[in-house]
N, C-alpha and C positions, 0 to 999 in steps of 0.2 A: 504493499499500499504506499503511495507516495506521500511525502510530507504535507503537500497541499490538500490532498484527499483527507488525510487524518484531521486536519485543521477544520475542514468543512463537516466531517461527520462526528467530531468530538461531542458536541452538545447532545448527541443521542445516547451517550453513555453515562450512567449515574456518577462515575468518578469525576466527571467534569463538573458536576453541581455540588459535589461535596467540598469544593475549594471555596473558602471564604477570603477573598483577596484583601480586604481592608482589616481583617481580624488579627490583632496582635496576640502572639502566642503568650499564654500565662506561664509564670515560672514553674508551676506544676507540670504543664505540658512539656516544657523544655526539659526538666528534670527526668521525666518519663522517658522521653526520646533519648536522653544521653545514657541513662541507666540500661536502656534496651541495647544501645550500641555497644557498651562495653561488656555486656553479659553475652552478646550474640556474634560479634565481629572479631575473628581472630587477630586482624591487625591491631586493633585497638587494645585487645587483651595483652598482647605483647608489648605494646607502646606504654601502657599504663601499669605494668605488672608490679612496679615497686610502690604504687599508690594505694590508698585506701579507697576502694571504689564503692563503698556502701553509701556514701553521700556525695556523688560526684557533681562537679559544676563545670561550666564551659572553660574557665581559667585553668583547670586542671589538665587540659589538652594542650599539648604543643601546637604551634603553627606547622602544618605540613604543605609541602608544594609537590609539583609534579615529579621532580627528581627523587623524592623521597618514597614514592609509592609506585613508580613505573616498574614493571616486572613483578609487582606484589598485588596487582589488581584483585586477583581471585581471593586474596586474604581479606579483602574489603566487602566481598559479597555476602549478604545475609543468607543464613542456611534456610531461612523460611522460603526462599524463592529457588526452585530448581533451575539449574543453569540453562537447560534446554528451552526454557520459556523466556529467557532474557534476551534483550536486543544489545548486541555488541556495537558500540560506536567508537571510532578512533577520533581523538581531538586532532585539530589541524596541524599541530606541531609548529605553530608560529612562534612558539617560545624556544624552539630548537628540540623539544622533547614531545613525542606523540604517545599519548595516554590512552588505554583502552577503558571505556566507561561502560558498565553494564546497566541496562535500564529495564525496569519492570514494564509489562504490557500496558499498565494503566498510567505510568508516568507521562506519556505523551498527550493523554487527555487532559490531565491536570495542568500541563504546561500550556496548552492551547487556551485554558481559562484565562491565563495572564496575558497571552499574546492577543487574544480577542478584546480583552480590556483596553489594550493600547488602540486597537482598531476603533473601539467604541467612542474614543475621545474625538475622532474625526467624523465617523458616520455610524448611525444605529445599524444593527444586523439586518433589520428588514429593508434597509434602503441603502445597503452597501454593495457597491461594485468595484472591484479591485483590479488594477493593472499592476504588474510586477516588472520592475526595471532593475535587475540584479545580475546574478551570474547564471541565470537560466536562458536557454534558447528554445524556441518553438520547434515542433517537429519538422516543419517545412518553413522556408522563407524567414523573414525577420520578425514576424508578429503572427500570433495565433492564440486560440483559446485551449487551455487545459484545465480540467477539473474546475470549470467555471471561472477561471482567471485569465485575464488578457496578458499573455506573456510577450513582452517587448525585448528584443535583444539588445543588451547594453554593448555587445561586441560590434555592432553595426551602426553606432550613433555617427551621424554626420548632419549637415544642415538640411539636406534633402529628406533624409529619414526622420529628423526631428519634426519637420512639418507633417509628415505622414503619421507619425506618432500622435501629434495634437489632433489631427483629423479623426484618429481612431478613438481617442479619449472622448471627443465630442460625440461621435456617432454612437458609442456604446454607453454614453451617460456614466462615465467612470467617476466615481466619488473619491477614490483613494489610490495614490501610487505608493507601493511598497518598494523601497529603493535601497541601494548602496549610496552612501553620501557622494562617492566619486562619480556614480552614474547620474544622479540627479544634477549635480553640479555641472557635469558636461552637457547634459540635456538643455539646462537653462542657458548655458553659454551659446550653444548653437541656436537656440530660439532667438537670443538677442542679436547674434551675429547675422541672422537671416531677417532681422527687423520684424519679427512676428508679434502679433498681439493676440494672445490666447483668449478665446471666448468660449469658456467652459462653464456654463451655468450650473452644472451638477457637481463640479469639482469642489471638494471640501478640504483636502489637505494630503500631506506627505508623511508616511511612516518610514523612518529611517532606522537601519540596524546593521550590525556585522562590521562596521568601520567607525572611525572616529568622525563625528559630525562637528565641524568647526563653526564658529560664529560667521566666517565668510560664506560657508555653505548656506546657512540659514538666511543671511542677507540676500544672497543671490535668489533663493527661492522665493522670498518675499517680494523681491524686485519684479520677477516675472509672473508670479501668481500672488498678487497683493493680499487676497482675501483668505489664503490657504493657511490652515494650521500646520505647524511642523512639529511632529511627535518623535523624539528619539528614544529608542529602546536599547538599554543596555542588558546584555546576558552573555552567557558562555556556554560552551558544550558540556561542561561539568554540571551546569544547572544548580549553582549554589547561591547565586544572587540575581536579582531582577530589579531594574529601576527604569523610570520614565521621566522624560523632561518634555514640557510643552513650551514651544515658542521661546526657547532660551531661558526658561525659568529654572530654578534649581532642581536637581534630580531628586526624585523620591524613590528610596529603596523600600521594598515591601518585606517586612519582616515575617510575614505569613508564608513567603517563599523561602527565605533563609535569614537567620540572624547575621547582619553585617558589621564588622568592625573596620575601623579605619586606622591603620598602623602607620604612624608618622615615618616618612622616609628621610627626614632631615634636610629637605629641600624646600625652598620658597620660590614663588613665581608671582610677580605683581602683588606681593603682600599676602598671597594665599599659601597655605600649607599643602605640600604634595604628600599624599598618603596612599598606601597599598590597601586595596579591597581584600579583606579576609572575611570568609563567610562560612556559615554552617547551614547546609541545604537541607530542607525538609521535603522536597518534592520526590526525590529518588530514594525511596526507602530500601530498594534492593541493594544499592551500593552507597550507603551514606557517607558524606565527606564532612568531618568536623574540623573547624578553624582551618579551612583550605585557603592557602595563600594563592590568589589568582594571578599575581604578577601584572594585574592591571592597576593603574593609578588614577586618582582623582585629585582636583584642586578643591580645597575647603577654605571658605572665608572665615573671618572673625567670629561671625554668628553661628558657625558650624554648618553652614549650607554647602552642599556639594554643587559647585558652580560649573563645573566641567569634568568630563571624562578625558583624561590625558592620554591613556593608552597603556601599552605594555612597556617593560623594561627596554624592549628594542625600539621604543618610540622616544628614547633619550639619546643625546649625543654627548661627546667628551670634548671639553674645551682645551685650550693650550696649557692650562694649569693642571689638567688631569681631573678637573671637577666634572661631575655629571649635571647636564643642563637639559631642561625640557626642549624638545624639537618642536618648536612652534614660532614661526616667523610672524612678527607684527607688520602687516602690509598695509599700504594706503590704497584707496579705491583705484587710483590710476596705475598702480604698480603692476597689476596682473590682467589689465584690460586686453592685452593681446597674447596672453597665455591661456592655451586651451586646458592644460593639465600640468601638474608638476610633481616632482618626487625628490626627496633628499637622499643623499648617498654619502656615507662615511666609511673611510678604511684607514684613516690616520687621525690621531687626536689633534684637535684644534682646527681641523680643515674639513669643510663640508662642500660637496658638490650639490648645486641646486639645478637639477635636470628639468627642463621645460620643453613641452610640445607647444609650438606657437602658431599663430595664423600668419597671413601675408603681410600684415602691418607691423609686425614686430621688428624692432630696430635697436640701435645703440642706446636710445633714451630709455627704453624699456629695461634693458640690461642694467643701466646706471641706477634707475629707480630701485630695482631689486637689491642691488649691492649696497645701496643706501639704507634700505630696510634691515639688512643683516647688521649694519653698524648700529643702527638705532636699537635693534633687539639685543644684540650681543656684545656691543662695544668692540674692544680689541681682543676679546677672548676667542673669537672664531673667525677664521678666514674663509671667505665665501668665494666659490667659482661657479659662475652661471654657465650652463652648458646646454646648447639647443640639441635635441635629440628627435628621432623620428617617432619612437614609441617607448613606453615605460613598462617596467616589470610588473606583471599581474601574477596573483596566486592561481593555483589550478581552478579555483572556484570563480575566477574573474574578477576578484577584488583588487583594487589599486593599493600597493603597499606604500604607505606615505614615506617610509624611511627604509632604506637598504642599509642596515647596520652591520658592518664587518668586524667591529671591535666587540670585545667581551665587556659589556656594560654590567657592572655590579652595583646594585643599589644599597 
């Protein structure tokens, strides 16, 4: 069964409706969960063998990461679930380590409850028509329906196809675009380049996931689709944490999905603390992960609000001093007007290549503006080289990697 078909059929299963998204877990419920974990899961029995587990609490568990459990995945599987009924999913390996996650048959239905809650912010289920602009390709051509969804190929985006996609959105009265941030950014830039003015009376908004959504991405969407909501969904294959942000407001992490801690990484950006997301997931009871270090990072302001998702440790660069810095360039509106898409590359401390795919109007002035933005952002700690390329590196799923980091970045 495809992931899209599962999402459509999930409300037919009772497990979908058992999920109470806004309910905060009580201390009693958390304690019962942790006690079950330490009494049933071999990995945690070995991990906590020196502790008194009669009255266990969350802080008794050390933080674990992929490298701590890779190769030991079966030790984390609950004996309540026969292995033959579990679905095995390999994480993408973007952190350099691929992990096997075993999921119960009902986990997907519970997950869909949260996913659909994100969709409901844009359009209610009874009036929702979704187009997908991600790493999917239709069976034939560049656009087509699959499981009730309009699949638009992000691999074939250009000015001509952007116009065609707009026509399809209007024709099929699409309410919601589910996108990669890189894909919607490119789509909007082609719409602007073709001087198109979208007339989409049914279109309500954009749901972004799977990549980092930047402030620039959001501004571009609002410029092209002024009345559209932009919802950003944060999650991961391990399914330990889930968060949503609407129109650049602070992210809300749902503790009913997983209890999330923010561990200070000792770095600041624009007065905000950079913290790692560490979470205990409640969704996948077949392979529970307690205090799992996601190696994803957030920026937290003085009020404790999560103002942005920064990304993984691979989304950080190393400056001339050997310090770790956030890979995020402060650009002006005019700096990237002739840049179609871009990517950072680093293989030497203190030096970063800024690789750009450009339009026919790009010139020396554009390059100068970008170089000035690097100085404004990093001062003299980073030397930048702007390089024009024909294409950028994508993952196997078609995602644009914002940074190709060849250095070993330790947070």
